[in-house]
C-alpha positions in Angstrom: 18.9 -14.0 -18.4 18.1 -10.4 -16.4 20.6 -9.3 -13.8 19.2 -6.5 -11.7 21.4 -4.6 -9.4 21.4 -1.4 -7.8 24.1 1.5 -7.9 24.1 2.2 -3.9 23.4 5.5 -2.4 26.5 7.7 -3.9 29.3 7.4 -6.7 31.2 4.4 -7.8 33.2 4.2 -4.9 30.6 3.2 -2.8 29.6 0.1 -5.3 30.7 -3.2 -3.7 33.4 -5.3 -5.9 31.1 -8.0 -7.4 28.0 -5.8 -8.3 30.8 -3.3 -10.1 32.1 -6.2 -11.9 28.4 -7.0 -13.5 28.0 -3.0 -14.1 31.2 -2.9 -16.2 30.9 -6.4 -17.8 30.4 -4.9 -21.1 29.4 -8.8 -22.5 25.7 -7.3 -21.2 23.4 -4.8 -22.4 23.5 -2.4 -19.6 20.1 -0.3 -18.7 19.7 2.1 -15.9 16.7 3.4 -14.8 17.7 7.1 -14.7 21.0 9.0 -15.3 20.1 11.2 -12.2 22.5 9.6 -10.3 26.6 10.0 -9.6 27.1 6.7 -10.1 25.0 6.4 -13.3 27.3 9.2 -14.7 30.0 7.6 -13.8 29.6 4.4 -15.5 28.5 5.9 -18.6 31.8 7.4 -18.9 33.3 3.9 -18.7 30.8 2.0 -21.2 28.0 2.4 -22.9 24.8 2.4 -20.8 21.0 3.0 -22.0 18.6 5.2 -19.7 15.1 5.0 -19.3 14.8 9.0 -18.5 13.1 9.5 -22.0 9.9 7.2 -20.6 9.5 9.6 -17.4 8.2 12.4 -19.7 6.2 9.8 -22.1 4.0 8.3 -19.3 1.2 10.3 -17.5 1.1 7.6 -14.7 4.0 6.3 -12.4 2.1 2.7 -13.1 2.5 3.3 -16.9 6.2 4.3 -16.4 7.1 1.0 -14.4 5.0 -0.8 -17.2 7.3 0.9 -20.0 10.8 0.4 -18.0 9.9 -3.7 -17.7 9.0 -3.6 -21.3 12.1 -2.3 -22.4 14.3 -4.4 -20.2 12.5 -7.9 -21.1 12.7 -6.9 -25.0 16.3 -6.3 -24.5 16.8 -9.6 -22.7 15.3 -11.5 -25.7 18.2 -10.5 -27.9 20.8 -11.0 -25.0 21.9 -11.0 -21.2 21.0 -7.6 -19.5 21.8 -6.1 -16.7 19.1 -3.6 -15.2 20.6 -1.0 -12.5 18.7 0.9 -10.5 19.6 4.2 -7.9 20.3 2.5 -4.1 19.6 -1.1 -4.3 16.5 -3.2 -6.2 14.6 -4.4 -2.8 13.5 -1.0 -1.8 11.2 1.8 -3.8 12.1 -0.1 -7.2 8.2 -0.8 -8.3 9.7 -1.4 -12.1 11.9 -4.0 -10.3 8.6 -6.0 -9.2 7.0 -5.7 -12.9 9.9 -7.5 -14.2 10.0 -9.9 -11.6 6.3 -10.6 -11.9 6.7 -10.9 -16.3 9.9 -12.9 -16.2 11.3 -16.1 -14.8 14.7 -15.8 -15.6 15.9 -12.9 -13.4 18.8 -13.0 -10.8 19.0 -10.2 -8.2 22.3 -9.0 -7.1 21.7 -6.8 -3.9 23.4 -3.0 -3.2 23.3 -0.8 -0.7 20.0 0.9 -0.6 18.9 4.4 0.7 17.6 3.2 3.8 20.9 1.5 4.6 22.7 4.6 4.3 20.4 6.6 6.2 20.2 4.0 9.2 24.3 4.1 9.0 24.3 8.2 9.1 21.4 8.4 11.8 22.8 5.4 14.3 19.6 3.4 14.6 18.9 -0.2 14.8 15.5 -1.1 13.8 15.5 -4.0 16.3 15.2 -1.1 19.0 11.8 0.3 18.4 11.1 -1.3 14.9 11.2 1.0 11.4 8.4 2.5 9.2 9.3 3.2 5.3 6.8 5.5 3.6 6.3 6.6 0.0 6.0 10.3 0.0 3.6 10.1 -3.2 1.1 7.9 -1.2 1.4 8.8 2.6 -1.3 6.4 4.5 -4.4 7.9 6.2 -4.8 7.8 9.1 -0.7 8.6 9.3 0.5 6.9 12.0 4.4 8.0 13.2 4.5 5.2 16.5 8.1 4.6 15.3 11.1 5.9 13.7 10.0 6.6 9.9 11.8 7.0 6.7 9.6 9.0 3.8 11.7 8.4 0.4 10.4 9.3 -3.3 10.2 13.3 -2.1 11.5 13.7 -6.0 9.7 17.2 -6.5 9.2 20.4 -4.3 5.0 20.3 -4.6 5.4 16.5 -3.3 7.9 17.2 -0.5 6.2 20.7 0.4 2.6 18.4 0.6 4.5 15.4 2.9 5.8 18.1 5.5 2.2 19.5 5.4 0.7 16.1 5.8 3.6 15.4 8.4 2.6 18.7 10.3 -0.5 17.5 11.5 0.8 14.9 13.3 4.3 15.7 14.3 4.5 18.4 17.2 5.8 21.8 16.4 9.2 21.5 18.1 9.6 17.8 16.6 12.9 18.3 14.4 13.3 16.0 11.3 16.2 15.3 9.3 16.3 15.7 5.3 18.9 13.7 3.4 19.9 14.5 -0.3 21.9 12.9 -2.3 23.3 10.7 0.6 26.9 9.1 -0.2 27.9 11.9 -2.8 30.4 14.8 -2.4 27.3 17.3 -3.0 25.4 15.2 0.2 22.7 17.4 2.0 22.1 16.7 5.6 19.9 19.0 7.3 17.8 19.2 10.5 15.0 21.6 11.6 11.2 21.4 12.2 8.9 20.9 9.5 8.1 24.7 8.5 11.6 25.4 8.2 11.8 22.9 5.7 12.9 23.7 1.9 10.6 22.5 -0.7 13.6 23.1 -3.2 15.7 20.4 -1.4 13.6 17.6 -3.2 15.0 15.3 -5.7 15.1 11.6 -7.0 17.6 11.2 -4.0 15.8 13.0 -1.2 14.3 11.3 2.1 12.8 12.2 5.4 13.9 10.8 8.8 11.6 11.5 11.6 12.4 10.0 15.2 9.8 12.3 17.1 7.0 11.6 20.1 3.8 10.8 18.0 1.1 12.9 17.6 -2.4 12.5 16.4 -4.2 9.3 17.5 -1.2 7.6 18.6 -0.2 10.6 20.6 -3.5 10.9 22.4 -3.4 7.5 23.3 -0.3 7.8 24.9 -1.5 10.9 26.2 -4.5 9.3 28.1 -1.9 6.2 29.2 0.2 9.0 31.1 -2.5 11.1 32.7 -4.0 7.6 34.3 -0.4 7.1 35.7 0.7 10.7 37.1 -2.7 12.9 37.1 -4.4 12.5 40.2 -8.0 13.4 38.8 -7.4 11.2 36.0 -6.3 8.7 37.9 -9.2 8.0 40.2 -12.2 8.1 37.3 -14.1 5.1 36.7 -15.9 3.4 33.9 -19.0 4.9 36.0 -17.9 8.6 37.2 -17.0 9.7 33.3 -20.4 8.5 31.8 -21.7 12.2 32.9 -19.0 13.8 30.8 -19.7 11.5 27.7 -23.2 12.6 28.0 -22.3 16.0 28.1 -19.7 16.2 25.6 -22.0 14.5 23.1 -24.6 17.1 23.4 -22.0 19.8 23.2 -21.0 17.7 19.5 -24.4 17.8 18.7 -24.9 21.5 19.2 -21.8 22.5 17.1 -23.5 19.7 14.4 -26.8 21.6 14.5 -25.0 25.2 14.0 -23.2 24.0 11.1 -23.4 25.7 7.4 -21.8 24.6 4.4 -18.1 26.1 4.0 -18.0 27.4 7.5 -14.6 27.1 8.8 -15.1 28.5 12.0 -18.0 26.2 12.6 -15.6 23.1 11.3 -13.3 24.3 14.0 -15.9 24.0 16.6 -16.8 20.5 15.2 -13.1 19.2 15.4 -12.8 20.0 18.9 -15.9 18.7 19.9 -15.1 15.3 18.1 -11.8 15.5 19.9 -13.7 15.9 23.0 -15.9 13.0 22.6 -12.5 11.2 21.6 -11.0 11.7 24.7 -14.3 10.0 26.5 -13.5 7.1 24.6 -9.9 6.5 24.7 -10.6 7.2 28.8 -13.3 4.1 28.8 -10.9 2.3 26.9 -7.8 2.9 28.9 -9.6 1.8 32.1 -10.9 -1.6 30.7 -7.2 -2.0 29.6 -6.0 -1.4 33.0 -8.7 -4.2 34.2 -7.1 -6.5 31.3 -10.6 -6.4 29.4 -9.8 -4.8 26.0 -7.9 -1.8 25.0 -8.8 0.9 21.8 -7.3 -1.3 19.2 -9.8 -3.9 20.6 -12.7 -1.8 20.2 -11.7 -0.5 16.7 -11.0 -4.1 15.3 -14.5 -5.3 16.9 -15.9 -1.9 15.4 -14.1 -3.2 11.6 -15.1 -6.5 12.0 -19.2 -5.3 12.4 -18.7 -2.9 9.8 -17.5 -5.7 7.4 -20.4 -7.8 8.4 -23.3 -5.5 8.2 -22.2 -3.9 4.8 -22.0 -6.9 2.8 -23.3 -5.1 0.0 -19.6 -3.3 0.2 -17.1 -6.2 1.3 -19.4 -8.5 -0.1 -21.0 -9.5 -3.0 -24.9 -8.5 -2.1 -26.4 -6.1 -4.3 -28.8 -3.3 -3.2 -31.4 -1.0 -4.2 -30.7 2.5 -2.2 -30.1 3.4 1.7 -33.8 2.1 2.9 -32.6 -1.7 1.7 -29.0 -1.0 3.3 -30.7 -0.4 6.8 -32.9 -3.3 6.7 -30.1 -5.4 5.9 -28.2 -4.1 8.9 -31.1 -4.6 11.0 -31.2 -8.5 10.0 -27.9 -9.1 10.6 -27.8 -7.5 13.9 -30.6 -9.8 14.8 -29.1 -12.5 13.4 -25.6 -11.8 15.2 -27.7 -11.5 18.5 -29.4 -15.0 17.7 -32.8 -14.5 18.6 -35.6 -14.3 17.3 -37.8 -11.2 16.7 -39.4 -9.9 19.8 -40.9 -6.6 20.8 -40.4 -4.0 17.9 -39.0 -1.6 20.7 -36.0 -4.5 22.1 -33.1 -2.9 22.3 -33.8 0.8 22.5 -31.5 2.0 25.1 -33.9 3.7 28.3 -31.1 6.0 28.7 -31.2 8.2 25.6 -32.7 11.7 25.6 -36.7 11.6 25.8 -37.3 13.2 22.6 -34.7 10.8 20.9 -36.3 8.1 22.5 -39.8 9.1 21.2 -38.7 9.1 17.8 -37.1 6.1 17.9 -40.0 4.2 19.7 -41.9 6.1 16.6 -40.1 4.7 13.9 -39.7 1.2 15.2 -43.6 1.3 15.3 -44.2 2.7 11.6 -41.6 0.2 10.4 -43.4 -2.7 12.6 -46.8 -1.7 10.9 -48.0 0.1 14.3 -48.6 3.2 12.7 -52.3 3.2 13.7 -51.0 2.9 17.3 -49.7 6.7 17.0 -53.1 7.7 15.3 -52.4 7.7 11.9 -51.4 10.6 10.0 -51.1 13.5 12.5 -53.5 16.5 12.1 -51.4 19.6 13.3 -54.2 21.8 13.3 -55.9 19.2 15.5 -53.2 19.5 17.7 -53.0 22.9 18.1 -56.9 23.9 18.4 -56.2 21.1 21.7 -58.4 23.0 24.4 -56.0 23.7 27.5 -57.7 21.6 30.1 -58.2 23.3 33.3 -55.1 21.4 35.4 -52.2 20.7 33.1 -50.7 17.5 33.7 -47.7 15.3 32.9 -49.6 13.1 30.5 -51.3 15.6 29.0 -47.8 17.7 28.1 -46.2 14.2 27.2 -49.0 13.5 24.7 -48.4 17.0 23.0 -44.7 16.2 22.9 -45.4 12.7 21.7 -47.4 14.3 18.7 -44.9 16.9 17.8 -42.3 14.4 17.6 -44.8 12.4 15.2 -45.1 15.3 13.1 -41.3 16.0 12.8 -41.2 12.3 11.9 -43.7 12.5 9.0 -41.9 15.5 7.8 -38.6 14.5 7.9 -37.3 16.6 10.6 -34.8 15.5 13.6 -37.1 17.0 16.7 -33.8 17.8 18.6 -31.9 19.6 16.2 -35.2 21.4 15.5 -35.8 22.1 19.0 -32.1 23.5 19.9 -32.5 25.9 16.6 -35.5 26.9 18.1 -33.9 27.8 21.4 -31.5 30.0 19.6 -34.0 31.4 17.8 -36.0 32.5 21.1 -32.5 33.1 22.5 -31.9 35.7 19.6 -35.3 37.1 19.6 -35.1 37.6 23.3 -31.6 39.6 22.9 -33.1 41.7 20.3 -36.3 42.7 22.0 -34.3 43.0 25.7 -30.8 43.7 25.0 -28.7 43.2 27.6 -28.2 46.7 30.0 -25.5 49.1 29.5 -22.5 48.8 32.4 -23.7 51.8 33.7 -27.4 50.8 34.4 -26.4 47.2 36.2 -26.3 49.1 39.3 -30.5 49.9 39.0 -31.2 46.1 38.8 -31.6 44.0 41.6 -31.6 40.2 41.8 -35.4 39.9 41.0 -34.8 41.9 37.7 -35.4 39.3 34.6 
């Protein structure tokens, strides 16, 4: 039989009587995961103990380490009864325990005080108030959501603690205070409170954990800020779905402009893209909050609808469909989309939003026409020479200009060029050339300029 129990968070004085009796029973072989614990050291002075610290240095991954510990415990149990003890309690953060339970049926669990219990008592918090989140410092989730009090454990090395602090700083307000506990329950315990940028990575250790109870930042913080603005800001409160559409268009074009100017490794450019992505996200949150107030949906509902759509339309990722390349992925997407709408194929131009920018609309229509085998309607292969050699009519009309623009879009399509970005870059080149050839006047020259100056 294998009896699994814990050492509690501190020395032997914190271990309950029944657990201590089991640990001191010399008729059973005692294996302890690590000697890096005050109660483990005290037990070794009372009786024979076998530690697993030697396995830490001989295994390159935690998965291999947990498997090796399970091997040692199970092999020992084949020769007689074994007590396997871990720091804290066996129910939280002990992956070797899970491995033993998976591989052996003759196992009994005798619970002990965990590091989570000790932290909750110290900070005086009941998880029933606002919930509780427990995270593994070795594998922080992405996105990192801190919408409730949080404990981060397994901060065993300085580089791990430093990395965790850096990741938390991305979503914790600068003034947000955190508490660090090291060796909680022992004579040399550390109970430190401060901001993340003040945290000392050298406080890391096998019994080090962080406690956070701060206002949420990141995505959750943005949602909460939007909710408060709708409640307290006169301008935000009077907006509707319709009044916000112009801002969505403007912010989208600003994002397009930032992306079109982006170059590889351009951190300044990425900072601008980051800001513009945030501005577009604001419009998404705004629309979602108004919809929530009307009892329609909230941002979580919209995100779940999106998640389901992504799963349905990517069966080669979430299912067992095989594809040869990107073109087949796009074809599957269009077919699944058509099936979802429950309609038979109609016009190849069905579903193209009329409100999109004109050049984008032209590109979309031309692509649809080409895929539908209607390329001949576009005039076949474009002839740039013929286009540039067109004689200018006596009176340039809207139709003629439209035909020229449509032909230019077709040329771009055949050469794999995004006409919207190409046009924006041409505008920037024009502006740069204009500035080079006609520099802005010095301040002492401005008095000689009139309102009619170019």
